[in-house]
ROTOR-764094 format. One record per residue: x negated, y negated, z of N, C-alpha, C, CB in turn. Coordinates in Angstrom, 3 decimals, always signed. Each point is the difference from the previous one (the first is absolute). Glycine has a CB too. Layout:
BEGIN
n_u = X, n_v = Y, n_w = Z, ca_u = X, ca_v = Y, ca_w = Z, c_u = X, c_v = Y, c_w = Z, cb_u = X, cb_v = Y, cb_w = Z
...
END
This chain:
BEGIN
n_u = -0.830, n_v = +1.200, n_w = +0.000, ca_u = +0.830, ca_v = -1.200, ca_w = +0.000, c_u = -0.873, c_v = -1.263, c_w = +0.000, cb_u = +1.817, cb_v = +1.264, cb_w = +1.222
n_u = -2.852, n_v = -1.259, n_w = -0.372, ca_u = -0.892, ca_v = -1.166, ca_w = +0.069, c_u = -0.735, c_v = -0.204, c_w = -1.320, cb_u = -0.279, cb_v = +0.369, cb_w = +2.465
n_u = -0.226, n_v = +0.718, n_w = -3.031, ca_u = -0.741, ca_v = -0.108, ca_w = -1.258, c_u = +0.900, c_v = -0.501, c_w = -1.129, cb_u = -1.512, cb_v = +1.856, cb_w = +0.753
n_u = +2.727, n_v = -1.347, n_w = -0.821, ca_u = +0.958, ca_v = -0.440, ca_w = -1.029, c_u = +0.315, c_v = -1.486, c_w = +0.170, cb_u = +0.993, cb_v = +2.323, cb_w = -0.099
n_u = -0.848, n_v = -2.764, n_w = +1.346, ca_u = +0.256, ca_v = -1.415, ca_w = +0.273, c_u = -1.157, c_v = -0.857, c_w = -0.517, cb_u = +1.365, cb_v = +0.624, cb_w = +2.035
n_u = -2.588, n_v = -0.228, n_w = -1.717, ca_u = -1.168, ca_v = -0.785, ca_w = -0.401, c_u = -0.149, c_v = -0.052, c_w = -1.520, cb_u = -1.118, cb_v = +0.635, cb_w = +2.147
n_u = +1.328, n_v = +0.485, n_w = -2.823, ca_u = -0.071, ca_v = +0.024, ca_w = -1.464, c_u = +1.042, c_v = -0.960, c_w = -0.570, cb_u = -0.820, cb_v = +2.404, cb_w = +0.022
n_u = +2.037, n_v = -2.337, n_w = +0.508, ca_u = +1.082, ca_v = -0.855, ca_w = -0.455, c_u = -0.300, c_v = -1.480, c_w = +0.271, cb_u = +1.604, cb_v = +1.885, cb_w = +0.405
n_u = -2.132, n_v = -2.181, n_w = +0.774, ca_u = -0.340, ca_v = -1.382, ca_w = +0.374, c_u = -1.072, c_v = -0.570, c_w = -0.930, cb_u = +0.587, cb_v = +0.511, cb_w = +2.395
n_u = -1.657, n_v = +0.246, n_w = -2.608, ca_u = -1.075, ca_v = -0.476, ca_w = -0.875, c_u = +0.506, c_v = -0.227, c_w = -1.417, cb_u = -1.668, cb_v = +1.224, cb_w = +1.404
n_u = +2.528, n_v = -0.335, n_w = -1.898, ca_u = +0.564, ca_v = -0.145, ca_w = -1.340, c_u = +0.890, c_v = -1.237, c_w = -0.067, cb_u = -0.091, cb_v = +2.496, cb_w = -0.326
n_u = +0.948, n_v = -2.684, n_w = +1.324, ca_u = +0.888, ca_v = -1.155, ca_w = +0.058, c_u = -0.805, c_v = -1.306, c_w = -0.025, cb_u = +1.684, cb_v = +1.370, cb_w = +1.289
n_u = -2.704, n_v = -1.447, n_w = -0.455, ca_u = -0.805, ca_v = -1.225, ca_w = +0.079, c_u = -0.746, c_v = -0.254, c_w = -1.313, cb_u = -0.258, cb_v = +0.345, cb_w = +2.481
n_u = -0.217, n_v = +0.716, n_w = -3.118, ca_u = -0.695, ca_v = -0.141, ca_w = -1.279, c_u = +0.954, c_v = -0.510, c_w = -1.078, cb_u = -1.573, cb_v = +1.853, cb_w = +0.650
n_u = +2.790, n_v = -1.312, n_w = -0.670, ca_u = +0.987, ca_v = -0.405, ca_w = -1.011, c_u = +0.416, c_v = -1.460, c_w = +0.136, cb_u = +0.812, cb_v = +2.344, cb_w = -0.044
n_u = -0.833, n_v = -2.875, n_w = +1.255, ca_u = +0.364, ca_v = -1.417, ca_w = +0.170, c_u = -1.226, c_v = -0.908, c_w = -0.044, cb_u = +1.969, cb_v = +0.705, cb_w = +1.369
n_u = -3.081, n_v = -0.139, n_w = -1.833, ca_u = -1.249, ca_v = -0.739, ca_w = -0.219, c_u = -0.601, c_v = -0.573, c_w = +1.281, cb_u = +0.840, cb_v = -0.546, cb_w = -2.256
n_u = -0.630, n_v = +1.251, n_w = +3.371, ca_u = -0.628, ca_v = -0.353, ca_w = +1.270, c_u = -0.583, c_v = +1.279, c_w = +0.624, cb_u = +1.615, cb_v = -1.967, cb_w = +0.347
n_u = -2.568, n_v = +2.587, n_w = -1.050, ca_u = -0.512, ca_v = +1.291, ca_w = +0.486, c_u = -0.667, c_v = -0.122, c_w = +1.369, cb_u = -0.328, cb_v = +0.703, cb_w = -2.371
n_u = +0.396, n_v = +0.377, n_w = +3.118, ca_u = -0.680, ca_v = +0.063, ca_w = +1.295, c_u = -1.447, c_v = +0.365, c_w = -0.294, cb_u = +2.130, cb_v = +0.681, cb_w = +1.280
n_u = -3.008, n_v = -1.644, n_w = -1.129, ca_u = -1.408, ca_v = +0.244, ca_w = -0.301, c_u = -0.778, c_v = +0.408, c_w = +1.237, cb_u = +0.152, cb_v = -1.642, cb_w = -1.852
n_u = +0.334, n_v = +1.222, n_w = +2.994, ca_u = -0.603, ca_v = +0.448, ca_w = +1.257, c_u = +1.090, c_v = -0.003, c_w = +1.067, cb_u = -2.304, cb_v = -0.914, cb_w = -0.645
n_u = +2.173, n_v = +1.830, n_w = +1.586, ca_u = +0.981, ca_v = +0.117, ca_w = +1.068, c_u = -0.170, c_v = -1.199, c_w = +0.937, cb_u = +0.009, cb_v = +2.556, cb_w = -0.164
n_u = +1.083, n_v = -3.250, n_w = +0.491, ca_u = -0.111, ca_v = -1.153, ca_w = +0.907, c_u = -0.375, c_v = +0.423, c_w = +1.427, cb_u = +1.696, cb_v = -1.200, cb_w = -1.404
n_u = -2.209, n_v = +0.242, n_w = +2.146, ca_u = -0.390, ca_v = +0.222, ca_w = +1.398, c_u = +0.814, c_v = -0.903, c_w = +0.916, cb_u = -2.328, cb_v = +0.646, cb_w = -0.716
n_u = +2.619, n_v = -0.148, n_w = +1.892, ca_u = +0.568, ca_v = -0.803, ca_w = +1.078, c_u = -1.033, c_v = +0.025, c_w = +1.108, cb_u = +2.449, cb_v = +0.522, cb_w = -0.619
n_u = -2.930, n_v = -1.682, n_w = +0.983, ca_u = -1.117, ca_v = -0.024, ca_w = +0.939, c_u = -1.180, c_v = +0.626, c_w = -0.714, cb_u = +1.517, cb_v = +0.131, cb_w = +2.058
n_u = -2.087, n_v = +0.870, n_w = -1.454, ca_u = -1.131, ca_v = +0.676, ca_w = -0.632, c_u = +0.360, c_v = +1.412, c_w = -0.420, cb_u = -1.552, cb_v = -1.383, cb_w = +1.362
n_u = +2.860, n_v = +1.683, n_w = -1.374, ca_u = +0.452, ca_v = +1.344, ca_w = -0.342, c_u = +0.699, c_v = +0.004, c_w = -1.349, cb_u = +0.237, cb_v = +0.542, cb_w = +2.430
n_u = -0.566, n_v = +0.460, n_w = -3.237, ca_u = +0.667, ca_v = +0.158, ca_w = -1.281, c_u = +1.449, c_v = +0.437, c_w = +0.240, cb_u = -2.202, cb_v = +0.592, cb_w = -1.134
n_u = +3.135, n_v = -1.179, n_w = +0.407, ca_u = +1.413, ca_v = +0.331, ca_w = +0.160, c_u = +0.288, c_v = +1.331, c_w = -0.697, cb_u = +0.618, cb_v = -2.463, cb_w = +0.124
n_u = +0.062, n_v = +3.334, n_w = +0.584, ca_u = +0.498, ca_v = +1.232, ca_w = -0.603, c_u = +1.330, c_v = -0.379, c_w = -0.656, cb_u = -1.163, cb_v = +1.560, cb_w = +1.733
n_u = +1.185, n_v = -1.599, n_w = -3.064, ca_u = +1.179, ca_v = -0.476, ca_w = -0.721, c_u = +1.233, c_v = +0.862, c_w = +0.256, cb_u = -1.521, cb_v = -0.903, cb_w = -1.737
n_u = +1.310, n_v = +2.202, n_w = +1.922, ca_u = +1.110, ca_v = +0.902, ca_w = +0.318, c_u = +0.572, c_v = -0.334, c_w = +1.368, cb_u = -1.032, cb_v = +1.806, cb_w = -1.409
n_u = +0.154, n_v = -2.041, n_w = +2.391, ca_u = +0.460, ca_v = -0.303, ca_w = +1.357, c_u = +0.756, c_v = -1.325, c_w = +0.065, cb_u = -1.939, cb_v = +1.289, cb_w = +0.893
n_u = +1.454, n_v = -2.299, n_w = -1.593, ca_u = +0.695, ca_v = -1.290, ca_w = +0.040, c_u = +1.374, c_v = +0.135, c_w = -0.663, cb_u = -2.219, cb_v = -1.242, cb_w = -0.044
n_u = +2.279, n_v = +1.983, n_w = -1.046, ca_u = +1.289, ca_v = +0.238, ca_w = -0.663, c_u = +0.968, c_v = +0.715, c_w = +0.939, cb_u = -1.165, cb_v = +0.113, cb_w = -2.228
n_u = +0.712, n_v = +0.949, n_w = +2.878, ca_u = +0.850, ca_v = +0.777, ca_w = +0.900, c_u = +0.418, c_v = -0.830, c_w = +1.220, cb_u = -1.149, cb_v = +2.106, cb_w = -0.767
n_u = +0.258, n_v = -2.942, n_w = +1.277, ca_u = +0.320, ca_v = -0.842, ca_w = +1.158, c_u = +1.112, c_v = -0.989, c_w = -0.351, cb_u = -2.370, cb_v = +0.229, cb_w = +0.837
n_u = +2.282, n_v = -0.830, n_w = -2.027, ca_u = +1.020, ca_v = -0.952, ca_w = -0.436, c_u = +1.317, c_v = +0.733, c_w = -0.258, cb_u = -1.780, cb_v = -1.487, cb_w = -1.017
n_u = +1.697, n_v = +2.642, n_w = +0.401, ca_u = +1.195, ca_v = +0.798, ca_w = -0.266, c_u = +0.699, c_v = +0.388, c_w = +1.311, cb_u = -1.068, cb_v = +0.877, cb_w = -2.117
n_u = +0.280, n_v = -0.493, n_w = +3.105, ca_u = +0.527, ca_v = +0.409, ca_w = +1.316, c_u = +0.765, c_v = -1.147, c_w = +0.679, cb_u = -1.921, cb_v = +1.621, cb_w = +0.235
n_u = +1.471, n_v = -2.844, n_w = -0.459, ca_u = +0.646, ca_v = -1.163, ca_w = +0.615, c_u = +1.145, c_v = -0.562, c_w = -0.842, cb_u = -2.170, cb_v = -0.522, cb_w = +1.081
n_u = +2.479, n_v = +1.161, n_w = -2.210, ca_u = +1.166, ca_v = -0.410, ca_w = -0.774, c_u = -0.278, c_v = -0.595, c_w = -1.360, cb_u = +1.034, cb_v = -0.366, cb_w = +2.126
n_u = -2.272, n_v = +0.397, n_w = -2.595, ca_u = -0.419, ca_v = -0.501, ca_w = -1.315, c_u = -0.350, c_v = -1.499, c_w = +0.050, cb_u = +1.465, cb_v = +1.744, cb_w = -1.088
n_u = -2.038, n_v = -2.199, n_w = -0.008, ca_u = -0.582, ca_v = -1.346, ca_w = -0.079, c_u = +0.951, c_v = -1.120, c_w = +0.436, cb_u = -1.403, cb_v = +0.856, cb_w = -1.842
n_u = +2.610, n_v = -0.883, n_w = +1.285, ca_u = +0.920, ca_v = -1.102, ca_w = +0.286, c_u = +0.335, c_v = -0.078, c_w = +1.491, cb_u = +0.952, cb_v = +0.238, cb_w = -2.309
n_u = -0.719, n_v = +0.914, n_w = +2.916, ca_u = +0.345, ca_v = +0.043, ca_w = +1.421, c_u = -1.200, c_v = -0.398, c_w = +0.868, cb_u = +1.696, cb_v = +1.805, cb_w = -0.480
n_u = -2.867, n_v = -1.279, n_w = +0.139, ca_u = -1.212, ca_v = -0.327, ca_w = +0.760, c_u = -0.273, c_v = -1.497, c_w = -0.078, cb_u = -0.945, cb_v = +2.297, cb_w = -0.452
n_u = +1.114, n_v = -2.864, n_w = -0.735, ca_u = -0.229, ca_v = -1.437, ca_w = -0.182, c_u = +1.070, c_v = -0.815, c_w = +0.722, cb_u = -1.088, cb_v = +0.455, cb_w = -2.222
n_u = +2.345, n_v = -0.079, n_w = +2.030, ca_u = +1.107, ca_v = -0.728, ca_w = +0.618, c_u = -0.041, c_v = +0.025, c_w = +1.514, cb_u = +1.343, cb_v = +0.540, cb_w = -1.980
n_u = -1.763, n_v = +0.572, n_w = +2.545, ca_u = -0.059, ca_v = +0.132, ca_w = +1.466, c_u = -1.377, c_v = -0.317, c_w = +0.575, cb_u = +1.772, cb_v = +1.717, cb_w = -0.171
n_u = -2.660, n_v = -2.167, n_w = -0.699, ca_u = -1.358, ca_v = -0.399, ca_w = +0.410, c_u = -0.712, c_v = +1.135, c_w = +0.754, cb_u = +0.771, cb_v = -2.404, cb_w = +0.135
n_u = -0.820, n_v = +3.564, n_w = -0.778, ca_u = -0.592, ca_v = +1.186, ca_w = +0.618, c_u = -1.385, c_v = +0.343, c_w = -0.546, cb_u = +2.298, cb_v = +0.834, cb_w = +0.353
n_u = -2.928, n_v = -1.766, n_w = -1.059, ca_u = -1.311, ca_v = +0.301, ca_w = -0.586, c_u = -1.057, c_v = +0.273, c_w = +1.063, cb_u = +0.604, cb_v = -1.423, cb_w = -1.948
n_u = -0.489, n_v = +0.791, n_w = +3.103, ca_u = -0.940, ca_v = +0.279, ca_w = +1.097, c_u = +0.160, c_v = +1.457, c_w = +0.464, cb_u = +0.075, cb_v = -2.442, cb_w = +0.732
n_u = +1.152, n_v = +2.947, n_w = -0.735, ca_u = +0.245, ca_v = +1.400, ca_w = +0.357, c_u = -0.681, c_v = +0.939, c_w = -0.994, cb_u = +2.196, cb_v = -0.651, cb_w = +1.043
n_u = -2.133, n_v = +0.292, n_w = -2.323, ca_u = -0.663, ca_v = +0.805, ca_w = -1.031, c_u = -1.505, c_v = -0.008, c_w = +0.265, cb_u = +1.823, cb_v = -0.536, cb_w = -1.703
n_u = -2.362, n_v = -0.634, n_w = +1.977, ca_u = -1.425, ca_v = -0.140, ca_w = +0.306, c_u = -0.382, c_v = +0.885, c_w = +1.191, cb_u = +0.034, cb_v = -2.365, cb_w = -0.896
n_u = +0.778, n_v = +2.326, n_w = +1.934, ca_u = -0.270, ca_v = +0.821, ca_w = +1.185, c_u = +0.049, c_v = +1.487, c_w = -0.330, cb_u = +0.955, cb_v = -1.807, cb_w = +1.438
n_u = -0.021, n_v = +2.193, n_w = -2.282, ca_u = +0.140, ca_v = +1.393, ca_w = -0.433, c_u = -1.258, c_v = +0.485, c_w = -0.724, cb_u = +2.484, cb_v = -0.332, cb_w = -0.192
n_u = -3.144, n_v = -0.592, n_w = -0.479, ca_u = -1.231, ca_v = +0.341, ca_w = -0.726, c_u = -1.222, c_v = +0.010, c_w = +0.916, cb_u = +0.997, cb_v = -0.997, cb_w = -2.059
n_u = -0.788, n_v = +0.699, n_w = +3.323, ca_u = -1.099, ca_v = +0.020, ca_w = +0.963, c_u = -0.811, c_v = -1.280, c_w = +0.031, cb_u = -0.093, cb_v = +2.417, cb_w = -0.330
n_u = +0.747, n_v = -3.534, n_w = +0.051, ca_u = -0.675, ca_v = -1.286, ca_w = -0.034, c_u = -0.418, c_v = -0.504, c_w = +1.374, cb_u = +1.301, cb_v = -0.504, cb_w = -2.022
n_u = -2.153, n_v = -0.482, n_w = +2.008, ca_u = -0.500, ca_v = -0.616, ca_w = +1.221, c_u = +1.082, c_v = -0.871, c_w = +0.634, cb_u = -2.344, cb_v = +0.035, cb_w = -0.925
n_u = +2.673, n_v = +0.183, n_w = +2.205, ca_u = +1.092, ca_v = -0.741, ca_w = +0.635, c_u = -0.206, c_v = -1.508, c_w = +0.091, cb_u = +0.419, cb_v = +2.036, cb_w = +1.270
n_u = -1.651, n_v = -2.514, n_w = -1.340, ca_u = -0.252, ca_v = -1.430, ca_w = +0.154, c_u = +0.099, c_v = -0.812, c_w = -1.272, cb_u = -1.429, cb_v = +0.617, cb_w = +1.844
n_u = +1.675, n_v = +0.010, n_w = -2.971, ca_u = +0.004, ca_v = -0.717, ca_w = -1.279, c_u = +1.209, c_v = -0.929, c_w = -0.106, cb_u = -1.212, cb_v = +1.925, cb_w = -1.067
n_u = +0.945, n_v = -3.189, n_w = +0.760, ca_u = +1.085, ca_v = -0.979, ca_w = -0.094, c_u = +0.616, c_v = -0.047, c_w = -1.394, cb_u = -1.124, cb_v = -1.330, cb_w = +1.774
n_u = +0.397, n_v = +1.783, n_w = -2.789, ca_u = +0.523, ca_v = -0.042, ca_w = -1.367, c_u = +0.403, c_v = +1.387, c_w = -0.498, cb_u = -1.440, cb_v = -1.992, cb_w = -0.440
n_u = +1.590, n_v = +2.927, n_w = +1.340, ca_u = +0.271, ca_v = +1.393, ca_w = -0.359, c_u = +1.251, c_v = +0.157, c_w = -0.848, cb_u = -1.117, cb_v = +0.678, cb_w = +2.092
n_u = +2.198, n_v = -1.296, n_w = -1.693, ca_u = +1.270, ca_v = +0.158, ca_w = -0.711, c_u = -0.108, c_v = -0.527, c_w = -1.426, cb_u = +1.236, cb_v = -0.198, cb_w = +2.173
n_u = -1.786, n_v = -0.985, n_w = -2.320, ca_u = -0.138, ca_v = -0.613, ca_w = -1.322, c_u = -0.907, c_v = +0.820, c_w = -0.906, cb_u = +0.365, cb_v = -2.237, cb_w = +1.035
n_u = -1.497, n_v = +2.661, n_w = -0.524, ca_u = -0.945, ca_v = +0.782, ca_w = -0.796, c_u = +0.592, c_v = +1.344, c_w = -0.394, cb_u = -1.892, cb_v = -1.136, cb_w = +1.164
n_u = +2.593, n_v = +1.772, n_w = -0.249, ca_u = +0.611, ca_v = +1.296, ca_w = -0.286, c_u = +1.030, c_v = -0.148, c_w = -1.108, cb_u = -0.377, cb_v = +0.741, cb_w = +2.376
n_u = +1.199, n_v = -1.756, n_w = -2.279, ca_u = +1.020, ca_v = -0.224, ca_w = -1.018, c_u = -0.645, c_v = -0.282, c_w = -1.360, cb_u = +1.563, cb_v = -0.882, cb_w = +1.769
n_u = -2.569, n_v = +0.039, n_w = -1.794, ca_u = -0.669, ca_v = -0.334, ca_w = -1.257, c_u = -0.592, c_v = +1.234, c_w = -0.670, cb_u = -0.501, cb_v = -2.263, cb_w = +0.914
n_u = -0.139, n_v = +3.094, n_w = -0.115, ca_u = -0.594, ca_v = +1.216, ca_w = -0.559, c_u = +1.080, c_v = +0.950, c_w = -0.511, cb_u = -1.948, cb_v = -0.244, cb_w = +1.563
n_u = +3.041, n_v = +0.335, n_w = -0.857, ca_u = +1.091, ca_v = +0.866, ca_w = -0.447, c_u = +0.563, c_v = -0.501, c_w = -1.334, cb_u = +0.556, cb_v = +0.561, cb_w = +2.405
n_u = -0.370, n_v = -1.866, n_w = -2.479, ca_u = +0.540, ca_v = -0.591, ca_w = -1.238, c_u = -0.966, c_v = +0.188, c_w = -1.148, cb_u = +1.265, cb_v = -1.684, cb_w = +1.339
END
């Protein structure tokens, strides 16, 4: 399931001319794209997470540093 998701994601991004050339980082940790997708899905998908301002929860789910002040914004940007 994870591998199929990643293949589909890379193809989607390539088709819209924004290929993933390197995996983004949060803090000093590389983001697991499958985990961030599943974390957002678990909280109700993008619109709900954004509307309820739950991006910090997604960041925490990924094991982020509790002291980060820009965690929510950075997590959302990377997801988008």
